N, C-alpha and C positions, 0 to 999 in steps of 0.2 A: 486480927489480919489488918495490914497497914493499907491506906487507900492512897492513891497517887496523888499527888498535890499538884497545884497549877504550873510548876515549875517544870515538872516531869510530863505533862500534857503538852506544854509548850515545846520541849525539846523533841517530842515524838512526831508534832507538828512541822517542825523546821526540818527533821530527817526526812518527813515524808514530802516535803517541798522541795528538798534537794533532789530527792528521787524523780520526782516528776519533771524537774527541769534537765533531764539527763537525756540526750537524745542521740543517736545514731547518725546523725546529719551533720554535727558538731565534727570538727578537722581532728582532734583527739582520739575520738574511738575510731573515726575512719582509718587514721594512719596506724592504729593499734590493729584492726582487723585487716587491712590490706597489706602491711608492711613488716610491723612487728612478729606478730603472731606467725605467719607464713614461713619468715626467715627463722625463727626460733625452732619451729619444727623442722627445718631443713636441716639445720645444723644439728639437733638431736637425733635426726635421722641418719646424717653421715657419721656421726659419733657412733652410733650403735652399729652401723654397718662396717664401720672400720673395726671396732671390738670383734664382731663376729667373724670378720676376714682373718683378724690376728690369731683368734682361737684356731681355727680351721688350719692355718700355716703352721703354728707351733705344733698341731697334732699329726700333719703330714710330716714334719721334719723328724719327729720322735719315732714315726714309722718307719720312715725310711733310714734312721740310726739304727734301729732294731733289726732291720731286715740286713743293712751291712753287718752288723755284729754276727747274725745267724750265718750268714754266707762263708765267714772264715772262722766259725765255731767260739766265738767271744762271747762273753757275758759282763755286761755294762750295768752298773746299779749307782744309782744317785740318789743321794737322801740328804734331806735339808731339815735343820732343827734351828728354830729362831734362837739368836742370840749365842750359838755354838757353831756356826756355820755350816759348811756344805761338805759332805764325804763323798768321793767318787772313788768307786771301786771297777777295776778293769781287769777282767782274767782274759789273756790271750793264750790260744795253743801254741804250743812250741815243737815245731818240727826240724828235726835234725836231719838234714841230706848226709847219708852216709857214702863214701867213697868206695867204689869197689876195686 
């Protein structure tokens, strides 16, 4: 088993001394805690909220599209495969008005 030499002990003492000088009374940590951290959390909250709102809106649009298709007896199918494009199939009922 190797023992720590004087150089390793010196680097440990230096690191401990650096940590002991850290204080929340300094300007940099105060700016981080008071300004940067809350703004970062706010931006993250807005981004996640926007993502959730977008998902819900897209679900509502798909639901409305399906309801409209059902009202007229149509069938709409959309499928997508990477690097092969998107396939859209629409079946509409054909009503022919016969004149008497």
